[in-house]
C-alpha positions, 0 to 999 in steps of 0.5 A: 500500500502506498504512503498516500493510502496510509495517510488517508486511512490513518487520518480517517481513523483520527477523524472517526475517533474525534467524532466519536469522542465528541458525540460521547461528551455531548451525550454525557452533558445531555444526561447530566443536564437532564438529571439536574432538570428532573431533580428541580421538577421533582421538588416543584411537583412535591411542593405543588402537591402539598399545597394543593392537597388541602391538608392541615398546615401544622402537619405539612409545615415541616416537610414543606419548609424542607422542600422549599429549602432544597429548592432554594439551594438548588436555585442558588447552585444554578445561579452561581457564576463559576470562576474560570481561572480557578477551574483552569488552575485547580480543577480538583479543588473543592469548589470545582465540584459544584454544579456551576463549575461542572457545567463550565467544565463540560462547556470547555471540554465540548469546545476543545472536542469540537476544535479537535474534530475540526482539525482532524477533518481538515487533516483528512480532507488534506490527505485525500486531496494530496492523494488525488493530486498525486494520482491525477484523479479528479476530486470526487463530488460531495453528492453524485449527480444523477445521470440519464438512463443508458441504453443497452447498446450504449452501456459501458462494459462492466467494471472489473472487481476492486482490488483488496486495497481499494475495497479496504479504502472505500469501506474502512469501517470494519478495519477501523473497528479492528484497529481501534480494538487492537490499539485500545488493547495495546494502550491498556496493556491487558492481555498483551504480555500473556499473548505475545511474551509469556513470562518464563519461570526461573529454574528451581534448585534443590534447597533445604527447608529450615522450618521442616528440616527437609530437603526440597528436591529440584533442579541440580544447581550448577557448580560454581567455578 
């Protein structure tokens, strides 16, 4: 495979990973925001149900005051303005665990992820353009135009089957999944040692056991010179 094909393929993998990470981050932020909104709506519904129940105020005052306090604390968390400098300098500080700082951290991470995805897409497009210019092939249009129907007599001869290289470059998704799985396994280090370089046990020589006063048989120890 030529170096151009390798560049296109590797840059495509980088773009797919950047897109995947961005989508996962967006989903995490959406789930966190949905959970926060659900907590607020639950408090509002409980307060409304107590007010509409018509029960004795003496029995509901204590519970109602607790719910109102929780709702006020929740609203104070929503109205807090986070310190961006504190989050950047000390992201593990105690104040940075509050919801306002977590929301800001999500927004910053989404901006960085969007920029990473944009750069990866630019690299992929540049690699495709470089490969097309080196081979002299025209740039492929984004949306193929519909051609008029061709008569049977004027129909072109059938195209030969694609080579394995062309097939893998046109549909790299299966290869991307295999490479992703391999790289993930390689980076984690789990299973790689046992598969490719099993640990070898050192020779066990015969020795005396001081506790039981018995001799443990083993391999004969070589004589020292």
